[in-house]
N, C-alpha and C positions, 0 to 999 in steps of 0.2 A: 565351441561356437563363439564367434565374435559378433558384437553388436554394431548396428549401423544407426546413427542418431541423426534424424532428418531436421531437427529443430533445435538450434542452439545459437546464442547471441555472442559469437566469438569475435566478430569484426571489431577491432579496437576503436574507441572514441567515436562511435556512431550513435549509440542509443544508451539504454540503461544496462547494457551488458558489459563486456570487457572494457576497461578504461585505458589499457595500454597493451603493447605487444608482450610485455612481461606477464601481465595477467592472462593474456591469451595462451601463452606457453604453459602456464601453470594449469589452466583449465584443460588443455590438451593432455597434460601429464596425468591429471586426475582421471580423465576419461580413459586414457590408455591403461592405467593401473586397474580400472574396473571393467576391462574387457571390451571397450569400444575401439574399433579400428577404422570405421568410416563415419564422417561427421560433416554436417552442412552448416555453414555460417548463414544464419537467417536474420539479418538486421530488420528492425521495425521500419516499415515504409508506409507513407500516407497516414501516419499517426500524428495528430496535431501536437502532442506534447513533446515531440522530438524534432530536431532540425530536418528540413526537407532535403534529401539527397536524391539526385536523379539516378537512373539505372546505370548510366555511364560512370557517374562518380563512384557508385558502389563497386562497380567492376574494377575501377582503378584502385580503390582502397583495398579490395581483395587481392589484386595483383601485387601490390606493395607488401601486403601481409605475407603472401606466399613467398616472395623473394626473401623476406627476413627469416621466415621459418626454414626455408631451404638452406640458407646460410648457417643458421644455428644448428641445423641437423648434422652438420659436419663435425661438430664438437661432441666429444664422448658423452658429456652429461645430458646432451639433448638428442642423442641418437635415436631415442624412441620416436621422434618426430618422423623418421623415415618409414615407420610402420603405420602412420596415420594418413588416411586418404581423406583430404579436406576438399570440400566443394562449396560453391556459392549458390544461395537462393535468397529468399526474402520472406518475411512475415508481413503480408500485405493487409493493412487495415481497410475494411470495407467502407471507406468514406466516399464522398462525392468526388474527391480528387483521384482516388483509386479508380473509380468507374470511368472517369474521363481518360485516364492513362490506359486503361484496359481497351477502350475503343481505338486507341492509337497503337496498341500492342507495345506500350512502353512500360511493361511490368517484368519483374524477374521471376522466372519459374525455378523449380528445384533442379539445379545442374543443367539448365537449358532444356529440360524435358517438357512434356505437356502438362505436368503436374504443378499446380499453383497453390502454395500455402496461403490461406486466407484466414483472418481472424475478424471477429465481430465485437461490438460493444456487448458487455455482459447482459444488458437489458434491452437489446435491440428487438423490436417486435418481429415475430416470425415471418410475416409477409414481406418485410424488408430484406430479411435474410434470403428468403426464396427468390426475390427479385435479383439480388446480387449473384446467387448461385446460377440462376437462369442466364444472366448476362455472361458469366464465365463459360458456361457450357455452350452458349451460342458462338463463342469464339474458339470452339473446339479445344478448350483447355479443361483439365480435370481438377475441380476444387478439392484441395486437401484441407479439411476443416480443422483448424488448430484447436487444441485443448477443449473439446466439446463439453467436458465436465464443468466448465466455468459458466456456461450459458444458462440463463433462466429458462429459455424455451425447452432445453433438454429435459428439464424436470416437470415443467407444466404441461408439455405435450409429449408424452412418453413415446409415441409412435413416430414423431417427427424425424428422428435420426434414421429410422428404418426407411422412411420415405425418401429422404435425401440420399441415402446409400443406393436405393433402387434406381434413383435418377442418375447415378454416376459419381456421387461424391465419395471421397475417401475420408474415413473417420479416424482422427488422431486423438489420443489421450496422453497426457503427461504422466511420466513414470511415478511422480510423487502422489498421484491419485490413488495408487495402490499401497500407500503407507497408512495403515489404520491409526497410527499415532497422530496424524495430522487431522483427519476428518473421516470418521467412520461412515457417515452418510455418503460422502463422495466416493469412498472405496466401494461401498455396496453398489452404487450406481455404475461405477466403472466395471466391476465384476459382472454386473447384469448384462452390460453390452458385450463383454467378452464371451459370456456363456451363450448369448443369443446369436453370436456370429456377426454382430454389427461392427465390432472393432476391426480396424485394418492395420494401424500402426501405433506403436508406443515410442515416444521420444522424450528427451530430457527437458527441453525448454530451458537449458542451462543459461545462467546469466553471470555467474562468478564462481569462485572456488569454494566458498563455505556456505553462504546462505542458500544459493540455488545452483549447486554444482552440476556439471554435465554428466550425470551418472544415471544409468538405467538398470544396473545390475540388481538393485534391491527389488525392483518390480519383477524381474525375471525369477528371483528366488521365491517371491511370494506366489507368483502365478503358477509356477510348475508344481507347487503343492496343491493347487486348486484345479488345474486343468492339464490336459495332455501336453507334454513338453513340445511336441511337434507344432502345436498351435502357437505356443509362446514364441518359438523360434521364427515362425512365419511373421508375427507382428513386430519382432525386434531385429530381424536380420533379413529374411527372404523378401518380404514386401518392401522394406526400405531400399534394398538393393535393386529391386525391380523398378521402383520409382526412379532411381538415379539412372538406370539404363533405359528409361522410357518404355518399359514393358507393362503388360497387364498384370494385375495382382492376383494372388491366390486367396481363396477363402477356405480356411481349415474346417474340417468336420466338427 
């Protein structure tokens, strides 16, 4: 099985992810070595700490990146790039600017699908999160909630994610959440979502080669010891592939 990674900061010189095409290539090399074959560049958008780029500017930056990657892939040492299926999306921060852009449909979805990756402030009150989710759903888009293990409401309101999933949200967890060496409490929370069938997608949220690499294989190895492998494959391959193809998701038993 090959992994499909829906959340990765590959686009060079845009945010706190890749700083150059050289780093992007090395991130893709690391991902390829660890079993990933599909990956989505999801630059931060509407995030106050980063420069504001329009959707058209990001599409242009992605096009230039792909031209460089395609050129490099003809060289033997970069031939692995031919096996990498790279797409464009965005990690949309639920700010006032985002909500204004959403009204004008000037937001980037995952590979042009109806699925919209959205993140919140860690301490955003749950009613504001609900309001943002409702607005996304009203525009006939499907919210993909980025790294839900980071949000205070996830722990304070244990049933909130179940409710958001019932309303149509997709629940994404970062692969590093399943690394007990980092934070045992976070891992237990992530496992609980997996066991209860709330989890939909696992992604890397990769930012660089060493500190936050675009790798999900460790989560796969951990989870297949805890849960049926078919479920893990759903979260790490089948469901991400369905999102990129704009299809409905599967919920494993």
